[in-house]
C-alpha positions as CSV (number, residue, x, y, z in Angstrom):
1,M,-1.9,312.7,-74.5
2,Q,-4.0,313.7,-71.5
3,G,-1.1,313.0,-69.0
4,A,0.8,315.9,-70.4
5,L,-1.3,318.2,-68.2
6,L,0.9,317.1,-65.2
7,L,4.1,318.7,-66.5
8,P,7.3,317.8,-64.6
9,A,8.4,321.4,-65.0
10,I,5.5,322.6,-62.8
11,T,7.2,322.7,-59.4
12,I,5.4,322.8,-56.0
13,S,6.6,326.3,-55.4
14,S,5.3,327.6,-58.8
15,A,2.0,325.8,-58.4
16,F,1.3,327.5,-55.1
17,G,3.0,330.9,-55.6
18,R,-0.1,332.5,-56.8
19,V,-1.9,332.0,-53.5
20,K,-0.2,335.2,-52.2
21,S,-2.1,337.3,-54.6
22,N,-5.5,336.2,-53.2
23,I,-7.2,339.3,-51.7
24,N,-8.9,337.2,-48.9
25,P,-7.5,338.3,-45.5
26,V,-7.6,334.7,-44.2
27,Q,-4.3,333.1,-45.0
28,P,-3.8,329.5,-46.1
29,I,-2.4,327.0,-43.7
30,N,0.8,325.0,-44.4
31,V,-0.3,321.4,-44.0
32,A,2.7,319.7,-45.7
33,K,5.8,320.5,-47.5
34,G,4.8,322.6,-50.5
35,L,1.0,322.4,-49.7
36,K,-1.1,325.2,-48.3
37,I,-4.8,325.0,-47.8
38,F,-7.2,327.9,-47.1
39,P,-9.3,327.0,-44.1
40,R,-13.1,327.1,-44.3
41,T,-13.2,330.5,-42.7
42,A,-11.6,331.9,-45.9
43,W,-14.9,331.5,-47.8
44,A,-17.6,330.6,-45.3
45,T,-17.9,333.9,-43.5
46,K,-20.9,333.1,-41.2
47,A,-22.0,329.9,-43.1
48,Q,-22.2,327.0,-40.7
49,P,-23.1,323.3,-41.3
50,A,-26.8,322.9,-41.7
51,G,-26.8,319.5,-40.0
52,V,-24.7,317.0,-38.1
53,L,-21.4,316.1,-39.6
54,K,-20.0,312.6,-38.8
55,P,-16.4,311.4,-38.8
56,E,-15.3,309.0,-41.5
57,T,-13.7,306.3,-39.4
58,S,-12.4,304.1,-42.3
59,V,-10.9,306.0,-45.3
60,K,-10.1,303.4,-47.9
61,F,-9.8,305.6,-51.1
62,L,-9.8,309.1,-52.4
63,L,-12.5,310.3,-54.8
64,V,-12.0,313.0,-57.5
65,H,-15.0,315.2,-58.5
66,H,-15.6,318.4,-60.6
67,T,-18.3,321.0,-59.9
68,A,-19.5,321.1,-63.5
69,G,-19.8,324.9,-63.2
70,T,-17.9,327.7,-64.9
71,T,-14.2,327.5,-65.5
72,S,-13.6,331.1,-66.4
73,Y,-13.8,332.7,-62.9
74,K,-11.3,335.2,-61.6
75,M,-9.2,334.6,-58.5
76,D,-11.2,336.9,-56.2
77,Q,-14.5,335.2,-57.3
78,V,-13.5,331.8,-55.9
79,P,-14.8,332.3,-52.3
80,N,-18.2,333.4,-53.6
81,Q,-18.3,330.4,-55.9
82,I,-17.8,328.0,-53.0
83,R,-20.5,329.9,-51.0
84,Q,-22.9,329.3,-53.9
85,I,-22.0,325.6,-53.8
86,Y,-22.6,325.6,-50.1
87,N,-26.0,327.2,-50.6
88,F,-27.0,324.6,-53.3
89,H,-25.8,321.7,-51.2
90,T,-27.5,322.7,-48.0
91,G,-30.7,323.9,-49.8
92,K,-33.9,322.1,-50.7
93,T,-32.5,320.4,-53.8
94,K,-29.7,318.4,-52.0
95,G,-30.5,318.9,-48.3
96,W,-27.0,318.0,-47.2
97,A,-25.4,319.1,-43.9
98,D,-22.7,321.1,-45.6
99,V,-20.6,321.4,-48.8
100,C,-20.3,317.7,-49.8
101,Y,-16.6,317.9,-50.7
102,N,-13.8,317.8,-48.2
103,F,-11.6,320.0,-50.3
104,L,-11.9,322.1,-53.5
105,I,-9.2,323.3,-55.9
106,D,-9.5,326.2,-58.2
107,R,-7.9,326.8,-61.6
108,F,-5.1,328.9,-60.1
109,G,-4.0,326.0,-57.9
110,Q,-5.4,327.3,-54.7
111,V,-6.8,324.6,-52.3
112,W,-9.8,325.2,-50.0
113,E,-11.2,323.3,-47.1
114,G,-14.9,322.5,-47.9
115,R,-16.8,320.4,-45.4
116,Q,-16.1,321.7,-41.9
117,G,-13.4,319.9,-40.0
118,S,-11.7,318.3,-43.0
119,L,-8.4,319.9,-42.3
120,D,-8.3,318.4,-38.8
121,S,-9.6,314.9,-39.5
122,A,-11.5,312.7,-42.0
123,V,-15.2,313.9,-42.2
124,M,-17.9,311.8,-43.9
125,A,-18.9,313.3,-47.2
126,D,-21.9,313.2,-49.5
127,A,-22.2,312.9,-53.2
128,T,-24.9,313.1,-56.0
129,G,-26.1,309.6,-56.7
130,G,-25.4,308.5,-53.2
131,S,-22.3,308.2,-51.0
132,Q,-20.7,304.8,-50.5
133,G,-18.6,306.2,-47.8
134,F,-15.0,305.2,-47.0
135,A,-13.6,308.1,-49.0
136,Q,-12.4,311.7,-48.8
137,L,-13.6,313.9,-51.7
138,V,-11.4,316.3,-53.6
139,C,-13.3,318.5,-56.1
140,L,-12.0,320.6,-59.0
141,L,-13.8,323.9,-59.6
142,G,-15.1,323.9,-63.2
143,N,-16.6,321.7,-65.9
144,F,-13.9,319.3,-67.2
145,D,-16.2,317.5,-69.5
146,T,-15.9,320.6,-71.7
147,S,-12.6,322.2,-70.7
148,T,-9.1,321.0,-69.8
149,P,-7.9,321.7,-66.3
150,T,-4.9,323.9,-65.8
151,S,-1.5,322.4,-64.9
152,E,-1.6,324.5,-61.6
153,M,-5.0,322.9,-60.7
154,M,-3.8,319.3,-61.4
155,E,-0.5,319.9,-59.6
156,S,-2.4,321.1,-56.5
157,C,-4.8,318.2,-56.9
158,A,-1.9,315.8,-56.9
159,A,-0.4,317.5,-53.8
160,T,-3.7,317.4,-51.9
161,L,-4.2,313.7,-52.8
162,A,-0.7,312.9,-51.7
163,W,-1.2,314.6,-48.3
164,L,-4.6,312.8,-47.8
165,A,-3.1,309.4,-48.9
166,T,-0.3,309.7,-46.4
167,K,-2.6,311.0,-43.7
168,N,-5.1,308.1,-44.1
169,K,-2.4,305.5,-44.8
170,I,-3.6,304.8,-48.4
171,T,-1.2,303.0,-50.7
172,V,-1.4,304.8,-54.1
173,D,-1.1,301.8,-56.5
174,Q,-3.9,301.8,-59.0
175,T,-3.4,298.1,-59.8
176,K,-4.2,297.2,-56.2
177,L,-7.9,297.7,-55.6
178,V,-9.5,298.3,-52.2
179,S,-12.8,296.6,-51.2
180,F,-15.6,297.9,-49.1
181,T,-19.4,297.4,-48.6
182,S,-21.4,300.1,-50.3
183,R,-23.6,302.4,-48.2
184,G,-25.7,302.9,-51.3
185,S,-25.7,304.8,-54.6
186,N,-27.5,304.8,-58.0
187,R,-24.6,302.6,-59.2
188,W,-23.9,300.4,-56.2
189,K,-26.7,299.3,-54.0
190,S,-26.3,299.3,-50.3
191,G,-24.7,296.1,-49.1
192,V,-22.9,295.4,-52.4
193,T,-19.1,294.8,-52.3
194,V,-17.3,297.5,-54.3
195,N,-13.7,297.3,-55.6
196,A,-12.2,300.7,-56.2
197,R,-8.8,302.1,-57.2
198,P,-7.1,304.0,-54.4
199,I,-7.7,307.2,-56.4
200,S,-11.1,306.9,-58.1
201,G,-13.4,309.2,-60.0
202,H,-17.0,310.1,-59.0
203,R,-18.3,308.1,-62.1
204,D,-16.8,305.0,-60.6
205,M,-19.2,305.3,-57.6
206,S,-22.3,306.9,-59.2
207,A,-24.1,307.2,-62.5
208,T,-22.4,310.5,-63.7
209,V,-19.8,311.8,-66.1
210,C,-18.0,313.5,-63.2
211,P,-15.1,314.4,-63.0
212,G,-15.3,314.9,-66.8
213,K,-13.7,313.4,-69.8
214,F,-10.6,315.6,-69.6
215,V,-9.8,314.6,-66.0
216,Y,-11.0,311.0,-65.7
217,P,-8.3,309.5,-68.0
218,L,-5.6,311.1,-65.8
219,L,-6.6,308.8,-62.9
220,D,-5.1,305.8,-64.8
221,D,-1.5,307.0,-64.9
222,S,-0.2,310.6,-64.7
223,L,-2.1,311.7,-61.6
224,P,-1.3,308.7,-59.4
225,S,2.3,308.7,-60.4
226,R,2.6,312.4,-59.6
227,V,0.8,311.7,-56.3
228,A,3.4,309.1,-55.4
229,E,6.3,311.5,-56.2
230,L,4.8,314.2,-54.1
231,Q,4.2,311.8,-51.2
232,K,8.0,311.2,-51.1
233,F,8.6,315.0,-51.4
234,Q,6.2,315.9,-48.6
235,T,7.5,313.3,-46.2
236,K,11.2,313.6,-47.0
237,K,13.2,314.8,-44.0
238,P,15.3,318.0,-44.5
């Protein structure tokens, strides 16, 4: 069963304990109980947005992606991997203003700010196949059409989604769809009404296999239920 990846035995502290061994001198920021995120400066060095970034004024749902790249990287290789994604996204092929994802998560459970400003507020993202807008993008580093994600990665994914859901006042109930008018993609034309789950996969919005056959099924049950649990944990008063 795919949901077994989100093991109850994986606690918040164990999922994030490995962050301390990252050799990058920039330390992660504590954004919620049990959730630390490396700011953009931890990987970007001198890389700045190549264009104008706009705020996302109406976040209605959260969108899960994967990079479709290697899954066998070492911990100290992660910042360079994100820089390569930045170069690809801002280069001639894509021509986007910055890394298209708001946040990225590696196989060790480390969480990274992608698109500049995403730690502070909702920033409009991009996506292959077109961006319908109204979402914040969380991307898993690796190809999960061919490999299964680690429990650390999925626990951190759930924690990040929980934080974003609370921050953007999104009710995580996959049976209650949210509606919006598409801004255009290769699946939903501009102006079409789209109904989406609060936590959706990239393939729901564009013609793609992203976030892969080993992650997409988790959006039906185990991931949303863990997100709901972590929302309570993150917001519970001491």
